[in-house]
Residue, then its C-alpha position, 0 to 999 in steps of 0.5 A: x879581791x872578790x871572793x868566788x861564791x860556788x852553787x851547786x844546782x841539783x836538778x836540771x828542769x825548768x826551776x833547775x835550769x832556770x835557777x842556774x842561767x840566773x846565777x850566771x849574772x855576777x861573774x864570782x859565782x862558779x855554778x855547777x848543774x847536776x843532772x842524772x841526764x845529758x839532754x834537758x826533757x821537756x816534760x810537757x811534752x811526755x804525753x807527745x812522745x808517748x803518742x809518737x809526736x814529739x821527743x820531748x827532750x833538748x840539747x842544753x846547749x840551747x837552754x843551759x847557759x855557757x857559763x854553767x858547768x853540767x855533771x852528768x850524775x846523781x846526788x845521793x846525799x847532802x852533806x850539809x855540815x860539810x857543806x858537799x854533796x856525794x854523786x852515784x859515781x863516788x865523786x864529791x862536789x863542794x858548794x858554798x850554796x846549794x839549789x836543791x830543784x829535784x823536781x817529782x814524779x810518780x808516787x809510789x802507786x800502793x793498789x795491788x799490781x799498779x807498780x808491776x804492771x800499769x806504767x807510769x809517765x813522769x820521766x823520760x824513761x817512763x815515757x820510753x818504756x810505755x810508748x816500747x809497751x804501746x809499740x809491742x801491743x797490738x794496734x787493736x789493744x785497748x789502754x786505760x789511763x788512770x788519772x784525770x789531771x792534765x797529764x792522764x787528760x793530754x795522754x788519753x787524747x793523744x793516744x785516741x788521736x793515734x787510733x787507740x781505743x781508750x779508757x780513761x778513768x777518773x776515780x772522781x771527777x774528769x779534770x778537778x782543777x778545771x771550771x765546770x765550763x772547762x769540763x763540759x769542753x774537754x768531756x766533749x772533745x774526748x768523746x770526739x776523740x772516742x775515749x770512754x771517760x769513766x767517772x763518778x762513784x765507783x771509778x776508783x782503782x783497786x787492782x791492776x792484773x797483766x791485762x785488765x783493770x778493777x775499778x771498786x764499783x766491781x766494773x772490770x776493764x780490760x786493759x792491756x796497756x794501763x798508763x798511770x798518772x794519778x798521784x805526785x811523788x818527790x825524789x827521797x834525797x832530801x829525807x835520806x840527807x837529813x833534812x826536814x820535809x813534808x809529808x811527800x818529801x818536799x824540802x821544808x823552806x820558809x817563804x824565801x825558799x831557804x831550808x829551815x835547817x840551812x840558810x845555804x840550802x834554797x830549794x826550787x820547783x815541785x821539790x819545795x815546799x815553802x812553809x808548807x804550802x806548796x804552790x800546784x804542780x807545773x811547769x808555770x810555777x816551776x820558773x818563777x820558783x827558780x828565778x826566786x831562789x836564785x834571787x835569794x843565792x844572790x841576796x844572801x851573797x851580796x848580804x841582802x835581805x831576800x824577797x819573799x815568794x810571790x807566785x802568779x797562776x793564769x790558769x792550766x793548759x791542756x792539749x787534747x791531741x794535736x788538733x785541739x785544747x783548752x786554756x782554762x784561765x784562773x784567778x791569780x790565786x789558782x782558781x778556775x773561772x768561767x773563761x776559756x779558750x779551746x779548739x783549735x785556738x786551743x791547741x794553739x795557744x798550748x803550743x805557744x806555752x810548750x815553745x815560750x817555756x824554753x823561749x824562757x830558759x834560753x832568754x836567761x841564759x843569754x841574758x841572765x837577770x832578764x826573767x821577771x815574771x816571778x816579781x809580778x804580784x800574785x795578790x793577796x792569796x799567799x798571805x791569806x793562806x798563811x795566816x789560815x795555815x798558822x791560825x790567823x797569826x799576823x803575818x810579818x813584814x818580813x814575809x809580805x809579798x812585793 
């Protein structure tokens, strides 16, 4: 008689859902997904929730396999020795293997006044509170968006297209990931929308008040509503549970995404730090990492040898309101190149990406094991990074990507 294996997945985002769905390909595996919300948050649409063009939530029945048991609760502690997790409700859930996919959020802003007066946008609840604040503010009230990465750019464009007066404070360069050609394209579209881009020296925020943002160059911007998109943070569950993490709190793993402390704990998504060299935060990385984590679990159950990380990137896709966008192409190593698609076609590509993310999850729910993008070669860049990180030491055969 085949022994059953219990797998608990913590976190119902892109990585967690992909991992949970993929694990259902085995009849001898029972999968429990623990998530604090009863609905799936389509995070790459949160800026649309803020702008009023999308709700950014999806029923789990659309993306989660029927065989996955959904527990709506929050994990407060992982007991690795006892192989169980404690929930906020006081219940405990045992496991044979654990997939740690708790995701990410905004970093705790250390700028004076930012935590009190600025609105983050990294979670559904953050975005809903920001939307309520915008609804309560006069239509003529200026909005300052702090942070010029994809989230900041998308939020600024969405609000400007809705008629808001928007300042986008870069703290340096607009769209640091972008190739200069892509950056010029984004800057041009933001100018068309009336967004004031505040970039270059002297644009780091030094303080946020109830109605203003102060910069290190001495400038003060009127800002009855301030949106904070700068920084990156992860939940501290791994730290509180005594597991090894990187400086930001991401779970430290090897190249198979297995915790350096416990081979029964596998991480995926933004909360994973494989070899202390985590890939860029994105759903583009999250879903392949979720699939890789599930494959690692299955390999351990069956006595096989887990494959190693083989991350591939295509670029970065940014919406610029509902009528325009940009797809910034990149090398497989995730370095932007001069080629881009922008304007209306860029908007269509961005929308296609948003829809395809849900399709990938739904397809894996209906046909577990069918997702294969995590097996497409990312080239030699990962091996080169590992060598550099280890001071030039050769990469072991077990760490070479397929």
